[in-house]
C-alpha positions as CSV (number, residue, x, y, z in Angstrom):
1,M,83.6,59.2,121.0
2,F,84.4,61.5,118.1
3,R,82.7,64.8,117.2
4,I,83.2,66.8,114.0
5,V,83.1,70.6,114.4
6,K,83.4,73.2,111.7
7,K,86.3,75.5,112.1
8,S,85.4,79.2,112.4
9,E,88.6,80.6,110.9
10,I,91.9,79.2,109.6
11,T,95.0,81.2,108.7
12,K,96.7,80.8,105.3
13,A,99.8,79.4,107.1
14,Q,97.7,76.7,108.8
15,S,96.1,75.9,105.5
16,I,99.5,75.5,103.8
17,R,100.8,73.4,106.7
18,I,97.8,71.0,106.5
19,R,98.2,70.6,102.8
20,T,101.9,70.0,103.1
21,I,101.4,67.3,105.7
22,A,98.9,65.6,103.4
23,I,101.3,65.6,100.5
24,L,104.1,64.2,102.6
25,L,101.8,61.5,104.0
26,A,100.7,60.7,100.4
27,L,104.4,60.4,99.2
28,L,105.1,58.1,102.2
29,I,102.2,55.8,101.6
30,V,102.8,55.7,97.8
31,G,106.5,55.1,98.6
32,I,105.6,51.9,100.5
33,F,103.4,50.9,97.5
34,I,106.3,51.5,95.1
35,L,108.7,49.4,97.3
36,M,106.3,46.5,96.9
37,F,107.1,46.5,93.2
38,G,110.8,46.5,94.0
39,F,111.5,50.1,92.9
40,N,113.2,53.0,94.6
41,P,110.5,55.5,95.5
42,L,112.8,58.5,95.3
43,K,114.0,57.4,91.9
44,I,110.3,57.1,90.8
45,Y,109.4,60.5,92.2
46,M,112.4,62.2,90.4
47,S,111.5,60.4,87.2
48,M,107.9,61.7,87.4
49,I,109.3,65.3,87.7
50,K,111.6,64.6,84.8
51,G,108.8,63.1,82.8
52,A,106.7,66.3,83.3
53,F,109.5,69.0,83.1
54,G,112.7,67.2,81.9
55,S,112.8,68.7,78.4
56,S,111.2,71.2,76.2
57,Y,109.1,68.5,74.6
58,K,107.9,67.2,78.0
59,I,107.0,70.7,79.2
60,R,105.0,71.2,76.0
61,Q,103.1,68.0,76.6
62,T,102.4,69.0,80.2
63,I,101.0,72.3,79.1
64,I,98.9,70.7,76.4
65,K,97.4,68.5,79.2
66,A,96.9,71.5,81.4
67,I,94.9,73.6,78.9
68,P,91.7,71.5,78.9
69,L,91.8,71.2,82.7
70,L,92.3,74.9,83.2
71,I,89.5,76.1,80.8
72,T,87.0,73.5,82.0
73,S,87.8,74.2,85.7
74,L,87.2,78.0,85.1
75,G,83.8,77.1,83.6
76,M,82.9,74.8,86.5
77,S,84.0,77.4,89.1
78,V,81.4,79.9,87.9
79,A,78.5,77.5,88.5
80,F,80.0,76.1,91.7
81,K,80.4,79.6,93.1
82,M,76.7,79.9,92.9
83,Q,76.2,76.4,94.4
84,F,74.8,75.1,91.1
85,W,76.4,71.7,90.8
86,N,77.3,71.5,87.1
87,I,78.5,67.9,86.5
88,G,77.9,68.2,82.8
89,G,81.3,69.5,81.7
90,E,81.8,66.4,79.5
91,G,78.5,67.0,77.6
92,Q,79.1,70.7,77.3
93,I,82.6,70.1,75.8
94,M,81.1,67.6,73.4
95,M,78.3,69.9,72.2
96,G,80.7,72.8,71.9
97,A,83.0,70.6,69.8
98,F,80.0,69.5,67.7
99,L,78.8,72.9,66.8
100,S,82.3,74.2,66.0
101,A,82.8,71.1,63.9
102,F,79.6,71.9,62.0
103,V,81.0,75.3,61.2
104,A,84.5,73.9,60.3
105,L,83.1,71.3,57.9
106,N,80.5,73.5,56.2
107,F,82.3,76.8,55.9
108,Q,85.9,75.7,55.2
109,Y,86.1,78.2,52.3
110,L,86.1,81.1,54.7
111,P,89.4,82.9,55.6
112,K,91.2,81.3,58.5
113,P,90.8,84.1,61.1
114,L,87.1,84.5,60.4
115,L,86.5,80.7,60.4
116,L,88.3,80.2,63.7
117,V,86.3,83.1,65.3
118,L,83.0,81.6,64.1
119,M,84.1,78.2,65.4
120,A,84.9,79.7,68.8
121,I,81.5,81.5,68.9
122,A,79.8,78.2,67.9
123,G,81.6,76.3,70.6
124,I,80.6,78.8,73.2
125,I,76.9,78.7,72.0
126,G,76.9,74.9,71.9
127,G,78.2,74.4,75.4
128,G,76.2,77.3,76.7
129,I,72.9,75.9,75.4
130,W,73.7,72.5,76.8
131,A,74.2,74.1,80.2
132,F,71.2,76.4,79.8
133,I,68.7,73.5,79.7
134,P,69.3,72.2,83.2
135,A,69.7,75.8,84.4
136,F,66.2,76.6,83.0
137,F,64.7,73.6,84.7
138,K,66.4,74.5,88.0
139,S,65.2,78.1,87.9
140,K,61.7,77.2,86.7
141,W,60.8,74.0,88.7
142,G,63.7,73.6,91.2
143,T,64.9,70.4,89.6
144,N,68.1,68.6,90.7
145,E,70.8,70.0,88.4
146,T,73.4,67.3,89.4
147,I,71.2,64.5,87.9
148,I,70.2,66.4,84.8
149,T,73.7,67.7,83.9
150,L,75.1,64.2,84.5
151,M,72.5,62.5,82.3
152,M,73.0,65.1,79.5
153,N,76.6,64.0,79.3
154,Y,75.5,60.6,77.9
155,I,73.1,62.2,75.5
156,A,75.9,64.4,74.1
157,L,78.2,61.4,73.9
158,K,75.7,59.2,72.0
159,W,74.9,62.1,69.7
160,V,78.6,62.5,68.7
161,A,78.9,58.7,68.4
162,Y,75.9,58.7,66.0
163,L,77.6,61.4,63.9
164,Q,80.9,59.5,63.9
165,Y,79.4,56.2,63.0
166,D,76.6,57.3,60.6
167,L,75.5,60.8,59.7
168,W,79.0,62.4,59.4
169,K,81.0,59.3,58.7
170,D,83.8,60.0,56.2
171,P,83.2,58.0,53.0
172,K,86.9,58.2,52.3
173,A,87.9,56.4,55.5
174,M,87.3,52.9,54.0
175,G,84.6,51.9,56.5
176,F,86.4,53.2,59.6
177,P,84.0,55.2,61.8
178,K,85.6,58.6,61.5
179,I,84.4,62.2,60.8
180,P,86.4,64.0,58.1
181,N,89.4,66.0,59.2
182,F,89.1,69.8,59.4
183,S,90.7,71.8,56.6
184,N,94.0,73.7,57.4
185,N,92.2,77.0,57.9
186,A,90.1,75.4,60.7
187,I,93.2,74.4,62.7
188,L,94.3,76.6,65.5
189,P,97.9,77.9,65.0
190,K,100.9,77.1,67.2
191,V,102.9,79.5,69.3
192,F,106.3,78.2,70.6
193,G,105.4,74.7,69.5
194,I,102.1,74.6,71.5
195,H,98.7,75.4,70.0
196,I,97.4,78.8,70.8
197,G,95.0,77.4,73.4
198,W,97.6,78.1,76.1
199,M,97.4,81.9,75.3
200,I,93.6,81.7,75.3
201,S,93.8,80.0,78.7
202,I,95.9,82.8,80.3
203,V,93.6,85.5,78.9
204,L,90.6,83.6,80.3
205,V,92.2,83.4,83.7
206,V,92.6,87.2,83.8
207,I,89.1,87.8,82.5
208,M,87.4,85.4,84.9
209,Y,89.3,86.7,87.9
210,I,88.2,90.3,87.1
211,Y,84.7,89.1,86.3
212,M,84.2,87.2,89.5
213,K,86.0,89.7,91.8
214,Y,85.2,93.1,90.5
215,T,82.0,93.1,88.4
216,K,78.4,93.4,89.5
217,K,77.5,90.0,87.9
218,G,80.3,88.3,89.7
219,Y,79.2,89.8,93.0
220,E,75.6,88.6,92.4
221,I,76.8,85.1,91.7
222,S,78.8,85.1,95.0
223,V,75.9,86.4,97.0
224,L,73.5,83.9,95.5
225,G,75.9,81.1,96.4
226,E,76.1,82.3,100.0
227,S,72.3,82.7,100.5
228,E,69.3,82.8,98.2
229,K,67.4,84.8,100.8
230,T,70.2,87.4,101.0
231,A,70.2,87.6,97.2
232,Q,66.4,88.2,97.2
233,Y,66.7,90.9,99.9
234,A,69.5,92.6,97.8
235,G,67.1,92.7,94.8
236,I,69.1,90.2,92.7
237,N,67.1,88.6,89.9
238,I,67.7,84.9,90.9
239,K,66.4,83.2,87.8
240,K,68.3,85.5,85.5
241,T,71.5,85.2,87.5
242,I,71.3,81.3,87.5
243,I,70.7,81.1,83.8
244,S,73.3,83.7,82.7
245,A,76.0,82.2,85.1
246,V,75.4,78.6,84.0
247,F,75.3,79.6,80.3
248,L,78.8,81.2,80.9
249,S,79.9,78.0,82.7
250,G,78.8,75.8,79.8
251,G,80.1,78.3,77.3
252,L,83.6,78.1,78.6
253,C,83.4,74.3,78.5
254,G,82.1,74.5,74.9
255,L,85.0,76.8,73.9
256,L,87.3,74.1,75.2
257,G,85.5,71.6,73.0
258,M,86.3,73.8,70.0
259,I,90.0,74.1,71.0
260,Q,90.4,70.4,71.5
261,A,88.6,69.5,68.2
262,S,90.5,72.1,66.2
263,A,94.0,71.9,67.7
264,V,94.3,68.4,69.2
265,S,92.0,66.0,67.3
266,N,91.7,68.1,64.1
267,T,88.2,66.6,63.8
268,L,85.2,65.7,66.0
269,S,85.2,62.4,67.8
270,V,83.8,60.8,71.0
271,E,87.3,61.1,72.5
272,V,87.4,64.9,72.2
273,S,86.6,65.5,75.9
274,G,88.9,62.8,77.2
275,G,87.2,62.7,80.6
276,V,88.4,66.2,81.5
277,G,84.9,67.3,82.4
278,Y,85.0,65.1,85.5
279,T,88.7,65.7,86.4
280,A,88.1,69.5,86.2
281,I,85.7,69.2,89.1
282,I,88.5,68.1,91.4
283,V,90.8,70.8,90.1
284,A,88.2,73.5,90.7
285,W,87.6,72.5,94.3
286,L,91.3,72.0,95.0
287,A,91.8,75.6,93.8
288,S,88.9,76.9,96.0
289,L,87.2,78.2,92.8
290,S,89.9,80.9,92.4
291,A,91.0,81.5,88.8
292,P,94.7,82.2,89.5
293,I,95.0,79.1,91.7
294,I,93.1,77.0,89.2
295,M,95.9,77.8,86.7
296,I,98.5,76.5,89.2
297,V,96.6,73.4,90.2
298,S,95.9,72.6,86.5
299,V,99.6,72.6,85.7
300,L,100.5,70.5,88.7
301,F,97.7,68.0,87.9
302,A,98.8,67.8,84.3
303,A,102.4,67.2,85.5
304,L,101.1,64.4,87.7
305,L,99.4,62.8,84.6
306,Q,102.4,63.4,82.4
307,G,104.8,62.1,85.0
308,G,102.6,59.0,85.6
309,S,102.7,58.2,81.9
310,Y,106.5,58.6,81.8
311,I,107.2,56.1,84.6
312,Q,105.1,53.5,82.8
313,T,107.5,53.4,79.9
314,A,110.7,54.2,81.8
315,F,110.3,51.6,84.5
316,G,107.8,49.2,83.0
317,I,105.3,50.0,85.7
318,P,101.7,48.7,84.8
319,E,99.2,51.4,83.9
320,A,97.0,50.4,86.8
321,A,99.9,50.9,89.3
322,A,100.6,54.3,87.9
323,L,96.9,55.2,88.3
324,V,97.0,54.0,91.9
325,I,100.0,56.3,92.6
326,Q,98.1,59.3,91.0
327,G,94.9,58.4,92.8
328,M,96.6,58.0,96.2
329,I,98.2,61.5,96.0
330,L,94.9,63.0,95.0
331,F,93.1,61.2,97.8
332,F,95.4,62.7,100.4
333,V,95.3,66.2,98.9
334,L,91.5,66.1,98.7
335,G,91.3,64.7,102.2
336,S,93.3,67.6,103.6
337,E,90.4,69.9,102.6
338,F,88.3,68.2,105.3
339,F,90.9,69.0,108.0
340,I,91.1,72.6,106.7
341,K,87.4,73.2,107.2
342,Y,86.6,70.9,110.1
343,K,88.3,69.6,113.3
344,V,87.7,66.3,115.0
345,L,87.2,66.4,118.8
346,I,87.5,63.4,121.1
347,K,85.0,63.3,123.9
348,E,85.6,61.1,126.9
349,T,82.8,58.6,127.6
350,K,82.9,59.6,131.3
351,D,81.9,63.2,130.5
352,I,79.0,61.8,128.3
353,E,77.8,59.5,131.1
354,L,77.9,62.4,133.7
355,K,75.8,64.6,131.3
356,E,73.3,61.8,130.8
357,A,73.1,61.2,134.6
358,K,72.3,64.9,135.2
């Protein structure tokens, strides 16, 4: 008979050892899977590394993939720290992109620096408001934020689809469902061949680390996440803390929406989020909601995605097989979190029978 017991404490060395074993097991199982396709696993693994970091172009592509993961995960971590389960990153990214696109398309005559700042503010407000709604319901009536934030993703998606196919449809696109491209002064500049979003990401990591670690608000969020009763006893305004923290969470996602629409898509479309709102949940938890670790995990995750895309073309591996490889590695890494927090005890049936007899 098995019994699961929560571990009281675990050292950093033990945590690293468990994660290392999980990664090695993942590589072993995936290696067997690769052999079934008639490929050399070591060659595939080396090619994945080469595909992510093998040239300056590939490094740039990996960083471009890491930026949305990083910013969205930072936003998610604020809500998760408070045990507010914000699953609405996709919708918040969409609404941030929508509001920033509104500014870009209607105020394109403004100077570039001013226009970009207004777009960023609009993006933060758009994502923040979309997160504020479930936060208000939660603080007022105790509703289930997981369901509401998830449902609001679909509302945001359908709203942007309506804009793309009808209200904002570009008359010059010859019937193609497309929103007009942004003007040049609404496009984020590039630094070292990568859009400036990477610099914004690094600044946000520093700001969020300081905010969560050394400010009163960050302390209140952490206390509320630990225990609502403790927060009440400490005199923390629970409703205000929930709403402000979740607005910040959604605002960061909305800012990412602005960055993706401006620097990557150069317009608003239903593909602007690219599913990153869901992937960022995994990244945030793998990083234990710590801003500096989120940055590292985001880059590694982006490298896994970039490397997976590379082996598809380099070896002719089907996309589904490449996704299985990525998924298997993630499964083992996520599974290791269970063994970090819990231990499995084996109880002999004889001991149980003796206890029952007594």
